C-alpha positions in Angstrom: 98.9 105.5 174.7 98.1 102.6 173.0 97.3 99.6 176.2 94.8 102.7 177.4 93.2 102.3 173.7 93.2 98.7 173.5 91.1 99.0 177.3 88.8 101.5 175.8 87.6 99.6 173.0 87.0 95.8 174.9 83.8 98.9 175.9 83.3 100.0 172.9 81.9 97.5 170.1 80.2 98.1 166.8 80.0 102.5 167.7 82.2 105.6 166.6 84.3 105.6 169.4 85.8 101.7 168.3 86.3 102.9 164.8 88.3 105.9 165.7 90.2 103.7 168.4 91.1 101.2 165.0 92.9 103.7 162.8 94.7 105.5 165.8 95.9 102.0 166.6 96.5 101.2 163.2 98.5 104.4 162.5 102.0 104.4 162.7 101.7 106.8 166.7 97.9 106.9 167.8 99.4 110.9 169.8 99.8 111.5 165.8 97.2 110.2 164.6 94.7 112.8 166.9 97.3 115.7 166.3 96.7 115.2 162.2 93.3 113.9 162.9 91.9 117.4 165.1 94.2 119.1 162.9 93.7 118.3 158.8 90.0 116.3 159.3 88.7 113.2 157.2 88.9 115.1 155.0 92.7 115.0 154.8 91.7 111.4 153.3 94.0 109.5 156.4 91.4 107.9 157.6 92.0 104.8 155.0 88.2 104.0 155.6 86.3 106.7 154.7 87.8 108.1 151.5 85.2 106.9 148.7 81.6 107.9 149.4 80.4 104.2 149.0 82.0 103.8 152.5 81.5 107.2 154.4 77.6 105.5 153.3 77.7 102.4 154.7 79.4 104.6 158.2 76.8 106.6 158.1 73.7 104.1 157.8 75.7 101.1 160.2 75.8 104.6 163.0 72.9 106.5 162.3 71.8 106.8 165.5 74.8 108.1 166.6 75.1 110.6 164.3 71.9 111.9 165.0 72.6 111.9 169.4 76.2 113.4 167.7 74.1 115.8 165.3 71.6 116.9 168.4 74.5 117.6 171.3 76.0 119.4 169.0 72.9 121.4 168.5 72.0 121.2 172.5 76.0 122.5 172.5 75.1 126.0 171.0 77.7 124.2 168.5 76.0 125.4 165.3 77.3 122.8 161.8 78.0 124.6 158.6 76.5 122.1 155.6 79.0 123.1 152.6 76.0 123.4 150.2 76.2 120.9 147.1 77.5 118.2 149.4 76.7 115.1 149.8 75.0 114.6 153.8 75.6 111.3 154.6 80.3 111.9 154.0 79.7 114.9 155.7 77.3 113.4 158.8 79.7 109.8 158.7 83.5 112.6 158.7 81.8 115.2 161.1 80.8 111.7 163.7 84.2 110.7 163.4 86.5 113.6 164.1 83.8 114.9 167.3 84.4 110.7 168.5 87.7 111.7 167.8 88.1 115.2 169.7 85.8 113.6 172.1 88.5 110.3 172.6 91.7 112.6 172.5 90.5 115.2 175.0 89.4 112.4 177.7 93.3 110.6 177.1 94.6 114.6 177.4 92.8 114.9 180.7 93.3 111.8 182.1 96.6 112.5 181.3 97.4 109.3 179.1 
């Protein structure tokens, strides 16, 4: 799986998928990374680059257009995004977009039998 992620990294520079791949490759096992993230989410603080508001806000600003694309795609797919009351929206959308790209990447890897 590491080799496949390395190849995918070449085509995903500067986007959210790159951030997901970087974290997966830094984890002790990419397979376990996806399992842990999809089960516990970013709120588990396992994503070292998205723990502090300062970092999630920076991620949000850097990837705003892609985050909006993800938000719109989820809406178009009929997926209701429930935003908790009294939450930091930049943090919420940074985590949501990271988790969504991880979910998509995981599904892609599973479908290809990687």
